[in-house]
C-alpha positions as CSV (number, residue, x, y, z in Angstrom):
1,M,2.1,-47.2,-29.2
2,G,3.9,-44.1,-30.5
3,Q,2.6,-40.4,-30.7
4,L,-1.2,-39.5,-31.5
5,T,-1.8,-36.4,-33.5
6,G,-4.2,-35.0,-35.8
7,L,-8.2,-35.7,-35.4
8,L,-9.2,-38.6,-33.4
9,L,-13.1,-39.4,-32.9
10,G,-14.6,-41.9,-30.6
11,T,-17.7,-44.1,-30.8
12,A,-20.7,-44.4,-28.7
13,F,-18.9,-47.4,-26.7
14,D,-15.8,-47.4,-24.1
15,D,-12.9,-46.2,-26.3
16,V,-9.6,-46.0,-25.6
17,F,-6.9,-43.7,-27.2
18,A,-3.0,-44.5,-26.0
19,A,0.2,-42.8,-26.8
20,N,3.4,-43.9,-25.6
21,V,6.8,-42.1,-26.8
22,A,10.3,-43.2,-25.2
23,L,13.3,-42.0,-26.4
24,E,16.9,-42.5,-25.1
25,A,20.0,-40.6,-26.6
26,V,22.7,-43.0,-27.4
27,D,24.7,-40.3,-29.4
28,P,27.3,-38.4,-26.7
29,G,26.9,-35.4,-29.1
30,E,23.6,-35.3,-29.1
31,T,22.5,-32.1,-26.9
32,E,18.6,-32.4,-28.1
33,T,16.4,-34.8,-27.2
34,T,12.3,-33.9,-27.4
35,G,9.3,-36.2,-27.2
36,T,5.7,-35.6,-26.6
37,A,2.9,-38.3,-26.5
38,I,0.0,-36.6,-27.8
39,A,0.9,-33.1,-30.0
40,R,-1.4,-31.1,-32.4
41,A,-4.2,-33.4,-31.7
42,R,-8.0,-33.2,-31.4
43,I,-9.7,-36.1,-29.6
44,E,-13.1,-36.2,-29.1
45,T,-14.8,-39.7,-27.2
46,F,-18.3,-39.1,-27.3
47,D,-20.7,-41.7,-25.1
48,G,-19.1,-44.3,-23.2
49,N,-16.6,-44.5,-20.2
50,D,-13.6,-43.9,-22.2
51,T,-10.0,-43.3,-21.5
52,V,-7.4,-41.4,-23.1
53,I,-3.6,-42.1,-22.3
54,A,-0.4,-40.3,-23.0
55,R,3.2,-41.4,-21.5
56,A,6.4,-40.0,-22.6
57,I,9.9,-40.8,-21.1
58,V,13.0,-39.2,-22.5
59,T,16.5,-39.6,-21.7
60,N,19.5,-37.6,-22.6
61,P,22.7,-38.1,-19.7
62,A,24.5,-35.7,-21.2
63,G,22.1,-33.3,-22.9
64,N,19.0,-31.5,-22.6
65,P,15.9,-33.9,-22.5
66,T,12.5,-32.2,-23.0
67,A,9.3,-34.9,-22.2
68,G,5.8,-33.7,-22.9
69,G,2.2,-35.5,-22.2
70,V,-0.2,-33.2,-24.4
71,L,1.2,-30.6,-26.2
72,N,-1.0,-27.9,-28.5
73,S,-4.3,-30.3,-28.4
74,G,-7.7,-30.7,-27.3
75,I,-9.3,-33.3,-25.7
76,L,-12.9,-33.6,-24.9
77,L,-14.5,-36.5,-23.0
78,G,-18.0,-37.0,-23.8
79,A,-20.8,-38.5,-21.5
80,G,-20.0,-41.2,-19.3
81,G,-17.1,-41.8,-16.5
82,D,-14.0,-41.2,-18.6
83,R,-10.3,-41.1,-17.4
84,L,-7.2,-39.0,-18.8
85,E,-3.8,-40.1,-17.8
86,V,-0.8,-38.0,-18.6
87,S,2.6,-38.8,-17.4
88,A,5.8,-37.1,-18.6
89,A,9.5,-37.6,-17.5
90,A,12.9,-36.3,-18.3
91,N,16.2,-37.5,-17.2
92,G,19.3,-35.4,-18.1
93,I,21.4,-32.2,-17.5
94,F,19.3,-29.8,-18.2
95,S,15.4,-31.7,-17.9
96,V,12.3,-30.2,-18.4
97,A,9.2,-32.6,-18.2
98,Y,5.4,-31.0,-19.5
99,G,2.6,-32.9,-18.2
100,V,0.2,-30.9,-20.2
101,R,1.3,-28.1,-22.2
102,F,-0.8,-25.1,-24.5
103,S,-4.1,-27.7,-24.9
104,S,-7.7,-27.6,-23.6
105,L,-9.0,-30.6,-21.7
106,H,-12.8,-31.3,-21.1
107,G,-14.6,-33.3,-18.7
108,G,-18.3,-33.5,-20.0
109,E,-20.8,-35.1,-18.2
110,G,-20.1,-37.8,-16.0
111,D,-18.1,-39.0,-13.3
112,D,-14.2,-38.3,-14.7
113,T,-10.6,-39.0,-13.7
114,F,-8.0,-36.8,-14.7
115,T,-4.1,-37.7,-13.6
116,I,-1.6,-35.8,-14.8
117,A,2.2,-36.1,-13.4
118,A,5.6,-34.5,-14.5
119,R,8.9,-35.8,-13.3
120,S,12.5,-34.6,-14.1
121,F,15.6,-35.5,-12.8
122,I,19.4,-34.5,-13.2
123,T,21.7,-37.6,-14.3
124,E,25.2,-35.9,-14.0
125,R,27.3,-33.8,-12.0
126,I,27.7,-30.6,-14.1
127,P,27.3,-27.5,-12.9
128,N,24.8,-24.7,-13.9
129,S,22.2,-27.6,-14.7
130,S,18.4,-27.5,-13.8
131,S,15.5,-29.7,-13.6
132,T,12.1,-28.6,-14.2
133,G,8.9,-30.3,-13.9
134,I,5.7,-28.9,-14.9
135,A,2.2,-30.7,-14.4
136,L,-0.4,-28.3,-16.5
137,S,0.7,-25.1,-18.3
138,N,-0.6,-22.5,-20.4
139,S,-4.0,-24.5,-20.7
140,T,-7.4,-24.9,-19.4
141,L,-9.0,-28.2,-17.9
142,D,-12.9,-28.1,-17.6
143,G,-14.1,-31.0,-15.5
144,G,-17.6,-30.5,-16.4
145,N,-20.8,-31.6,-14.5
146,G,-20.3,-34.6,-12.2
147,N,-18.0,-35.9,-9.3
148,N,-14.8,-35.4,-10.9
149,T,-11.4,-36.3,-9.5
150,I,-8.3,-34.4,-10.6
151,S,-4.8,-35.2,-9.4
152,I,-1.8,-33.2,-10.9
153,S,1.5,-33.6,-9.3
154,A,4.7,-32.2,-10.1
155,L,8.5,-33.5,-8.8
156,A,12.0,-32.0,-10.0
157,E,15.0,-33.5,-8.6
158,T,18.5,-33.0,-8.3
159,G,21.4,-35.7,-7.8
160,D,23.0,-35.9,-4.0
161,R,25.0,-32.8,-2.8
162,W,25.7,-31.3,-6.7
163,F,26.1,-27.7,-7.3
164,F,24.3,-24.7,-8.9
165,H,21.5,-27.2,-9.8
166,P,18.0,-25.9,-9.1
167,A,15.2,-27.9,-9.1
168,S,11.8,-26.6,-9.5
169,G,8.4,-28.2,-9.4
170,Y,4.9,-26.5,-10.6
171,G,1.5,-27.9,-10.4
172,L,-0.4,-25.4,-12.4
173,L,1.7,-22.7,-14.1
174,S,-0.5,-19.9,-16.0
175,G,-3.7,-22.1,-16.8
176,S,-7.1,-22.7,-14.9
177,I,-9.1,-25.5,-13.5
178,T,-12.9,-25.3,-13.4
179,V,-15.4,-27.9,-12.6
180,G,-19.5,-27.7,-12.5
181,T,-21.9,-29.4,-10.5
182,G,-21.3,-32.3,-8.2
183,D,-18.7,-33.2,-5.4
184,D,-15.6,-32.5,-6.9
185,R,-11.7,-33.4,-5.7
186,I,-9.2,-31.5,-6.8
187,N,-5.4,-32.4,-5.8
188,I,-2.3,-30.6,-6.5
189,T,1.0,-31.1,-5.5
190,A,4.5,-29.7,-6.6
191,T,8.0,-30.8,-5.5
192,G,11.3,-29.2,-6.0
193,R,14.5,-31.4,-4.1
194,G,17.9,-30.2,-4.5
195,S,21.1,-30.8,-3.0
196,G,24.5,-28.9,-3.1
197,S,25.7,-25.2,-3.0
198,Q,23.9,-22.5,-4.9
199,T,21.1,-25.0,-5.4
200,T,17.4,-24.3,-4.9
201,G,14.6,-26.7,-4.0
202,A,11.3,-25.1,-5.1
203,G,7.7,-26.1,-5.2
204,Y,5.0,-23.8,-6.6
205,G,1.5,-25.1,-6.3
206,V,-0.5,-23.1,-8.3
207,T,1.4,-19.9,-10.2
208,Q,-0.7,-17.2,-12.4
209,G,-3.6,-19.7,-12.4
210,A,-7.1,-19.4,-11.4
211,I,-9.4,-22.6,-9.8
212,A,-13.0,-22.3,-9.6
213,T,-15.9,-24.7,-8.4
214,H,-19.2,-24.1,-9.1
215,G,-22.0,-26.3,-7.0
216,G,-21.3,-29.3,-4.5
217,N,-19.2,-30.1,-1.9
218,D,-15.7,-29.9,-3.4
219,I,-12.4,-30.1,-1.9
220,V,-9.3,-28.7,-3.2
221,T,-5.8,-29.8,-2.1
222,I,-2.5,-27.7,-3.0
223,T,0.6,-28.8,-1.6
224,A,4.0,-27.2,-2.3
225,T,7.1,-28.6,-1.0
226,G,11.0,-27.5,-1.2
227,E,13.6,-30.3,0.2
228,G,17.3,-29.1,0.4
229,T,20.3,-30.6,1.5
230,G,23.9,-30.2,1.5
231,F,24.0,-26.1,1.5
232,A,20.8,-26.0,-0.7
233,N,18.2,-23.5,-0.4
234,T,14.5,-24.1,-0.2
235,L,11.5,-22.1,-1.5
236,T,7.6,-22.8,-1.7
237,Y,4.7,-20.9,-2.8
238,G,1.2,-22.8,-2.1
239,L,-0.7,-20.2,-4.4
240,V,1.0,-17.3,-5.8
241,E,-0.6,-14.7,-8.1
242,S,-3.3,-16.8,-8.5
243,A,-6.9,-17.0,-7.7
244,V,-9.3,-20.0,-6.0
245,Q,-12.9,-19.6,-6.0
246,M,-15.1,-21.8,-4.4
247,G,-18.7,-21.7,-5.6
248,D,-21.8,-23.0,-3.8
249,G,-21.6,-25.9,-1.2
250,N,-19.7,-26.6,1.5
251,D,-16.4,-26.6,0.2
252,T,-13.0,-27.4,1.7
253,L,-9.4,-25.8,0.6
254,D,-6.5,-27.1,2.0
255,L,-3.4,-25.5,1.3
256,A,0.1,-26.2,2.6
257,A,3.4,-24.7,1.4
258,N,6.4,-26.6,3.1
259,S,10.2,-25.9,2.9
260,L,12.6,-28.4,4.4
261,S,16.1,-27.8,4.9
262,R,16.8,-31.2,6.1
263,D,20.5,-31.3,7.4
264,Y,23.0,-28.8,9.3
265,F,24.5,-27.8,5.7
266,S,21.7,-26.5,4.3
267,G,20.7,-22.9,2.9
268,T,17.9,-20.4,3.4
269,S,14.4,-22.0,3.9
270,K,11.2,-19.8,2.9
271,S,7.6,-20.8,2.8
272,Y,4.4,-19.0,1.2
273,G,1.0,-20.3,1.6
274,V,-0.9,-17.6,-0.2
275,D,1.0,-14.8,-1.9
276,R,-0.4,-12.2,-4.0
277,S,-3.5,-13.9,-4.4
278,L,-7.4,-14.1,-3.9
279,V,-9.2,-16.9,-2.3
280,E,-13.0,-16.9,-2.0
281,G,-15.2,-19.3,-0.4
282,G,-18.3,-18.6,-2.0
283,N,-21.9,-19.5,-0.5
284,G,-22.0,-22.5,1.7
285,G,-20.3,-23.8,5.4
286,D,-16.7,-23.5,3.9
287,R,-13.3,-24.5,5.2
288,L,-10.5,-22.9,4.1
289,A,-7.1,-23.9,5.5
290,V,-3.6,-22.3,4.9
291,S,-0.4,-23.6,6.5
292,A,3.3,-22.4,5.8
293,Y,6.2,-24.4,7.4
294,A,9.8,-23.5,7.0
295,V,12.8,-25.7,8.5
296,G,16.4,-24.3,8.2
297,Q,19.5,-25.5,9.8
298,V,22.1,-22.8,8.6
299,I,23.7,-19.6,10.6
300,G,22.9,-16.2,10.0
301,R,20.6,-16.8,7.4
302,Q,16.8,-17.0,8.7
303,P,14.2,-19.0,7.4
304,E,10.8,-17.7,7.3
305,S,7.2,-18.5,6.7
306,Y,4.2,-16.6,5.6
307,G,0.7,-17.7,5.9
308,V,-1.1,-15.1,3.7
309,S,1.2,-12.5,2.1
310,S,0.0,-9.3,0.2
311,S,-3.6,-11.4,-0.4
312,T,-7.2,-11.4,0.0
313,I,-8.9,-14.3,2.0
314,S,-13.0,-13.9,2.4
315,G,-15.4,-16.9,3.3
316,G,-18.5,-15.7,1.8
317,E,-21.9,-16.2,3.0
318,G,-22.3,-19.3,5.6
319,D,-20.7,-20.4,8.9
320,D,-16.8,-20.3,7.6
321,E,-14.1,-21.5,8.9
322,I,-10.7,-20.0,7.9
323,I,-7.6,-21.5,9.6
324,L,-3.9,-19.6,8.9
325,N,-1.1,-21.2,10.4
326,A,2.6,-20.6,9.8
327,T,5.7,-21.9,11.6
328,T,9.2,-21.6,11.2
329,L,12.3,-23.6,13.1
330,A,15.8,-22.2,12.8
331,S,18.6,-24.2,14.1
332,S,22.3,-24.7,13.8
333,Q,24.3,-27.8,15.4
334,R,27.6,-25.5,14.8
335,F,28.7,-21.9,16.4
336,G,26.7,-19.1,15.4
337,V,23.3,-17.6,15.3
338,A,20.1,-19.2,14.2
339,I,17.4,-16.7,13.0
340,G,13.8,-17.7,12.4
341,A,10.9,-15.8,11.3
342,S,7.1,-16.3,11.2
343,Y,4.0,-14.4,9.3
344,G,0.2,-15.4,9.9
345,V,-1.0,-12.7,8.0
346,Q,1.1,-10.0,6.1
347,R,-0.1,-6.9,4.4
348,S,-3.6,-8.5,3.4
349,D,-7.1,-8.6,4.0
350,V,-9.1,-11.5,5.4
351,R,-12.7,-11.4,6.0
352,G,-15.6,-13.9,7.3
353,D,-18.1,-12.3,5.7
354,Q,-21.7,-13.2,6.4
355,G,-22.6,-16.0,8.6
356,N,-21.2,-17.2,12.0
357,D,-17.7,-17.6,10.8
358,T,-14.5,-18.9,13.0
359,I,-11.0,-17.3,12.1
360,R,-7.8,-19.0,13.5
361,I,-4.6,-17.4,13.1
362,N,-1.8,-19.4,14.6
363,V,2.2,-18.4,14.4
364,H,5.3,-19.8,15.9
365,T,8.7,-19.5,15.6
366,S,11.3,-21.8,17.0
367,A,15.2,-21.1,17.2
368,F,17.8,-23.1,18.7
369,A,21.5,-23.0,18.2
370,Y,24.7,-23.1,20.3
371,G,25.9,-19.4,20.0
372,G,22.7,-17.6,19.9
373,A,19.2,-17.8,18.4
374,K,16.8,-15.2,17.2
375,A,12.8,-15.7,16.8
376,L,10.2,-13.1,15.3
377,A,6.5,-13.8,15.2
378,Y,3.7,-11.9,13.6
379,G,0.0,-13.3,14.3
380,I,-1.2,-9.7,11.8
381,D,1.0,-7.4,10.6
382,H,0.2,-4.3,8.1
383,S,-3.3,-6.1,7.5
384,S,-6.8,-6.1,8.1
385,V,-9.2,-9.1,9.7
386,A,-12.7,-8.8,10.2
387,G,-15.4,-11.7,11.3
388,G,-18.3,-9.6,9.0
389,D,-21.8,-10.2,9.9
390,G,-22.9,-12.7,12.5
391,D,-21.5,-14.5,15.9
392,D,-17.9,-14.9,15.1
393,L,-15.0,-16.1,16.6
394,V,-11.4,-14.5,15.8
395,A,-8.5,-16.1,17.6
396,I,-5.0,-15.0,17.1
397,V,-2.1,-16.8,18.8
398,S,1.8,-15.9,18.2
399,G,4.6,-17.2,20.1
400,T,8.6,-17.4,19.9
401,S,10.8,-19.7,21.6
402,T,14.5,-19.8,21.5
403,N,16.9,-21.7,23.3
404,S,20.7,-21.8,23.0
405,Y,23.8,-23.0,25.2
406,L,25.3,-19.5,25.1
407,G,25.2,-16.1,23.6
408,R,26.4,-12.7,24.1
409,G,26.3,-9.2,22.4
410,T,24.9,-9.4,19.0
411,N,25.0,-13.2,19.3
412,G,22.6,-13.2,22.0
413,I,19.0,-14.8,22.7
414,Q,16.2,-13.0,21.1
415,A,12.4,-14.1,21.2
416,T,9.9,-11.4,20.2
417,S,6.2,-12.3,19.2
418,Y,3.2,-9.8,18.4
419,G,-0.4,-10.8,18.0
420,I,-1.5,-7.7,15.9
421,S,1.3,-5.4,14.5
422,H,0.2,-2.2,12.5
423,S,-3.1,-3.6,12.1
424,S,-6.9,-3.7,12.2
425,L,-9.3,-6.5,13.9
426,S,-13.0,-6.0,14.2
427,G,-15.5,-8.3,14.9
428,G,-18.2,-6.9,12.8
429,N,-22.3,-6.8,13.6
430,G,-22.8,-9.7,16.0
431,D,-21.9,-11.2,19.5
432,D,-18.2,-11.8,18.6
433,T,-15.3,-13.2,20.4
434,L,-11.9,-11.5,19.9
435,Q,-8.7,-13.3,21.2
436,I,-5.4,-11.9,21.0
437,E,-2.2,-14.0,22.4
438,A,1.3,-13.3,22.5
439,R,3.8,-15.5,24.3
440,A,7.6,-15.1,24.2
441,Q,10.2,-17.4,26.0
442,S,13.8,-17.4,25.9
443,I,16.1,-20.0,27.4
444,V,19.5,-20.4,27.6
445,D,21.9,-23.2,29.0
446,L,24.3,-20.6,30.1
447,P,22.8,-17.3,31.6
448,S,23.7,-14.7,29.2
449,E,24.0,-10.7,29.7
450,S,22.0,-10.8,26.1
451,Q,18.9,-12.7,26.7
452,T,15.5,-11.1,25.4
453,A,11.8,-11.8,25.5
454,I,9.4,-9.6,24.4
455,A,5.5,-10.0,23.9
456,Y,3.1,-7.7,22.6
457,G,-0.5,-8.5,22.1
458,V,-1.5,-5.3,20.2
459,Y,1.1,-3.1,19.2
460,R,0.3,0.0,16.9
461,A,-3.3,-1.5,15.8
462,N,-7.1,-0.9,16.3
463,V,-9.1,-4.1,17.9
464,L,-13.1,-3.0,17.3
465,G,-15.8,-4.9,18.3
466,D,-18.5,-2.9,16.6
467,R,-22.1,-3.7,17.2
468,G,-23.2,-6.7,19.3
469,N,-22.3,-8.3,22.9
470,D,-18.7,-8.8,22.3
471,T,-15.7,-10.3,24.3
472,I,-12.3,-9.4,23.5
473,I,-9.8,-11.0,25.3
474,I,-6.1,-9.9,24.7
475,S,-2.9,-11.4,27.1
476,A,0.8,-11.2,26.5
477,A,3.1,-13.2,28.3
478,T,7.0,-14.0,28.7
479,T,9.3,-16.3,30.1
480,A,13.0,-15.6,30.8
481,W,16.3,-16.0,32.9
482,E,16.8,-14.1,36.0
483,V,20.5,-12.7,35.4
484,P,22.2,-9.7,35.1
485,G,21.7,-7.8,31.6
486,S,18.4,-10.1,30.7
487,Q,15.3,-8.1,29.5
488,S,11.6,-9.8,29.6
489,V,9.0,-7.7,28.8
490,A,5.1,-7.9,28.1
491,Y,2.4,-5.7,26.8
492,G,-0.8,-6.4,26.4
493,V,-1.7,-3.0,24.3
494,R,0.9,-0.7,23.5
495,D,0.5,2.3,21.2
496,G,-3.0,0.8,20.4
497,R,-6.8,1.6,20.4
498,V,-9.4,-1.1,21.5
499,E,-13.0,-0.6,21.4
500,G,-16.3,-2.7,22.4
501,G,-18.8,-0.7,20.3
502,D,-22.2,-0.9,20.8
503,G,-23.4,-3.4,23.0
504,D,-23.0,-5.5,26.6
505,D,-19.1,-6.0,26.1
506,V,-16.5,-7.6,28.2
507,I,-12.6,-6.5,27.4
508,R,-9.9,-8.3,29.4
509,I,-5.9,-7.4,28.7
510,S,-3.3,-8.7,30.6
511,G,0.6,-8.6,30.4
512,E,2.5,-11.1,32.9
513,V,6.1,-12.0,33.0
514,S,7.4,-15.8,34.4
515,S,10.6,-15.6,35.6
516,I,13.0,-18.3,36.1
517,S,15.5,-18.0,38.9
518,T,19.2,-18.8,38.7
519,P,22.2,-18.2,41.4
520,D,22.2,-14.8,40.0
521,S,18.9,-13.6,40.7
522,S,20.1,-12.2,43.7
523,M,22.6,-9.8,41.7
524,G,19.5,-7.8,40.3
525,Y,20.5,-5.6,37.3
526,Y,17.8,-7.5,34.8
527,H,14.4,-5.9,33.5
528,H,11.3,-8.3,34.1
529,A,8.3,-6.3,33.7
530,G,4.3,-6.5,32.7
531,Y,2.1,-4.1,31.6
532,G,-1.4,-4.1,30.7
533,V,-2.1,-1.0,28.6
534,V,0.7,1.5,27.7
535,D,0.2,4.4,25.6
536,S,-3.1,3.3,24.5
537,S,-7.0,3.9,24.8
538,I,-9.7,1.6,25.5
539,S,-13.3,2.0,24.9
540,S,-16.2,-0.1,25.7
541,G,-18.6,2.0,24.2
542,D,-22.2,2.1,24.7
543,G,-23.6,-0.7,26.9
544,N,-23.3,-2.4,30.0
545,D,-19.6,-3.3,29.8
546,L,-16.9,-4.9,31.9
547,I,-13.3,-3.9,31.6
548,T,-10.3,-5.7,33.2
549,I,-6.8,-4.8,32.8
550,S,-4.0,-6.4,34.9
551,G,0.0,-6.5,34.8
552,M,2.5,-7.5,36.7
553,T,4.3,-4.2,36.9
554,F,1.5,-1.8,36.0
555,A,-1.8,-2.3,34.7
556,I,-1.8,1.0,32.8
557,Q,0.9,3.5,31.6
558,D,-0.3,6.8,30.1
559,A,-3.2,5.2,29.3
560,L,-7.1,6.2,28.9
561,I,-9.8,3.7,29.5
562,S,-13.2,4.8,29.2
563,G,-16.7,3.0,29.6
564,G,-19.5,5.4,27.2
565,S,-22.9,5.0,28.0
566,G,-24.3,2.3,30.1
567,D,-23.6,0.8,33.5
568,D,-20.1,0.0,33.4
569,T,-17.8,-2.0,35.4
570,F,-13.9,-1.4,35.7
571,Q,-11.2,-3.1,37.2
572,V,-8.2,-2.0,36.2
573,G,-5.0,-2.4,38.3
574,I,-2.4,0.4,39.4
575,G,-0.4,2.6,37.3
576,Q,-0.5,6.3,35.3
577,G,-3.8,7.2,33.3
578,T,-7.2,8.1,33.3
579,L,-10.5,6.3,34.2
580,D,-13.5,7.7,32.7
581,G,-17.1,5.8,33.5
582,G,-19.1,8.0,31.1
583,T,-22.5,8.1,31.5
584,G,-24.5,5.8,33.4
585,N,-24.2,4.1,36.8
586,D,-20.8,3.0,36.9
587,L,-18.4,0.8,39.5
588,V,-14.9,0.9,39.7
589,I,-13.2,-1.8,41.7
590,L,-10.1,-0.6,44.1
591,D,-9.0,-3.6,46.0
592,F,-5.4,-2.6,44.9
593,L,-5.4,0.6,47.5
594,D,-2.8,0.8,49.8
595,L,-2.3,3.5,52.0
596,Q,1.1,3.2,52.8
597,T,2.3,3.2,49.3
598,M,-0.6,5.7,47.9
599,T,-2.2,8.9,48.3
600,V,-6.0,8.9,47.9
601,T,-7.9,12.5,47.2
602,A,-11.5,13.0,46.3
603,L,-12.4,15.1,43.3
604,G,-15.8,15.9,44.0
605,N,-18.5,12.8,44.4
606,S,-17.9,10.4,41.3
607,G,-13.7,10.8,41.1
608,L,-10.5,10.5,42.7
609,R,-7.1,11.2,42.2
610,I,-4.8,8.1,43.4
611,V,-0.9,8.8,43.7
612,G,1.7,6.0,44.0
613,T,5.0,5.4,44.7
614,Q,5.8,1.7,44.0
615,D,4.9,-0.5,41.0
616,G,3.2,-4.0,41.1
617,Q,6.6,-5.5,41.7
618,G,7.8,-3.1,44.7
619,K,10.3,-0.8,43.3
620,N,10.2,2.7,43.6
621,A,8.3,4.1,40.7
622,A,5.6,7.2,41.0
623,W,2.6,7.5,39.0
624,T,-0.9,9.2,39.2
625,Q,-4.1,7.9,38.1
626,T,-7.4,10.2,37.9
627,I,-10.7,8.7,37.9
628,W,-13.6,10.1,36.7
629,N,-17.7,10.1,36.2
630,M,-17.8,6.9,38.6
631,E,-21.3,6.5,40.5
632,R,-19.7,3.5,42.7
633,F,-16.7,2.5,44.3
634,Q,-15.9,-1.0,45.5
635,I,-13.0,-2.6,47.9
636,G,-13.6,-6.3,48.8
637,S,-17.6,-6.8,49.0
638,E,-18.1,-3.3,50.4
639,V,-19.7,-0.6,47.6
640,F,-19.7,2.9,48.6
641,H,-21.7,5.8,46.3
642,T,-19.5,8.8,46.7
643,A,-15.8,9.2,47.0
644,G,-15.9,10.8,49.9
645,D,-17.4,7.8,51.7
646,L,-15.0,5.2,50.1
647,I,-12.2,7.5,51.6
648,H,-13.2,7.9,55.0
649,F,-13.8,3.9,54.8
650,V,-10.2,3.5,53.8
651,Q,-8.7,5.8,56.4
652,I,-10.5,4.3,59.6
653,G,-10.2,0.8,58.1
């Protein structure tokens, strides 16, 4: 079997078209070696269960091999359960393998199978060589109607610990994949494995491409992997400058980008799940899952993971589930600082659209090193997330953890986490639940003066429940050593705005700190504090609402808490700010009142001024809280209908 070219027509029976090209350069002076299995051909199989096979293997150990499976061709598989199998492999110095290039593939009616693979490998230790594997490029693949299976894979490798050898694997590059009605399966994998200084192992799942499904319960899986050893960098994109549009039906998209630096000599590691792209779920109960994972064992250069970056994700109509994960692990077995960062949604738009949708965003960064560690995590950053119409759940968890043997000065131990930053989160119409959680933990084997753990639930951002009986829960928590110079601060909401909107809403906000005692705890000089709401406004809107705010140090600091129309309940702790019940039969719970550290003054029948001298940790701190438009005041089980009655009760005990 050799190369196939020209016009090839099948019959109404089961036809087989096979091309097999194997080339190996034996002349050391031969620099260019190219082989293609199917080139400048048009193949039409018509009816029957037909098979088309294209295999190309090109080897030139001292030159530049290029292997192609299908080039400048059209393949039309007619009715029936047909199979197209393409593989291309290249071994050499500048190795390039193309599965399908500048071609069109059509499945026709029937349950068809498409398998396209490209593999490239570098065989010589020569600087500035490269390995590139591209499975489907500058081509169109139309599976047609039926339950089709499409498998596309690209693999590019270098040898062990070589230098200046990039290895890049592309699954779909500048092309499109379309399937019609039927329960279709599309699987795309792209892997780049690099080893050595100035080498990059890069995997690109879909680049400048498009995937569209039309009808049926379809499953699309895209996996991009970059692996590196021996100072090699790794880079992965699951979907970049591309679009995935799922049609009618209960469809599933599983997309993963994994950058793995596998030893402590490795370089920078970055992964992007969806970048500068569009993902749409279409009609039906769809599941859209995106994950980015980065591992880097290197000093001073941070691995980074981005779940969704500069992109749009929409669920479409139906009860959809959108899951966005970003995880980064930074470590070093040598002296120096390990630095890592993770972003769940950055500069992007995520929408559930119509239906009872679930949106989960999970972000975590861990940094471990001998001489210092820094971890940063953002759940939502400079982005917009909206549940849309329906009873939606949006849950955001952002966490950081650092661990180091020691660290001082700039080589300190820092863990910083943001639930939502410089962004907007809205539930839309319906009875929605919005949950935001930020955690930061900083642990060191030898207590350090440069140990920091800071968590922000909401930072310079807006959270809106909109219409419906909504539940908004925001929490921030930190954990750190009690040692001189250490900082551990949690902010539920800082420089932000939270609104419940119309409906009977529940808003709970907290900022808490867990401190780990050490022999130096008694020396003090550490700053551990938890705040509920700082420099922010909280409004429950119209309806019979419940607002609960707590903080280890202060519940509020320079904050405005308002209830709007309706019979609202306020359970807010100590701190500087204003509580305004608005119109309705409102209740404020004042179990924190302590006349030994506070002075209480009535402002008419429905207002109070509370002046305090201590914070929640018993430290000297002056604050004033003003309360307006409250019809009921409660301490313990006792309820009073005027401010004067409350003060009289407190004074006489």
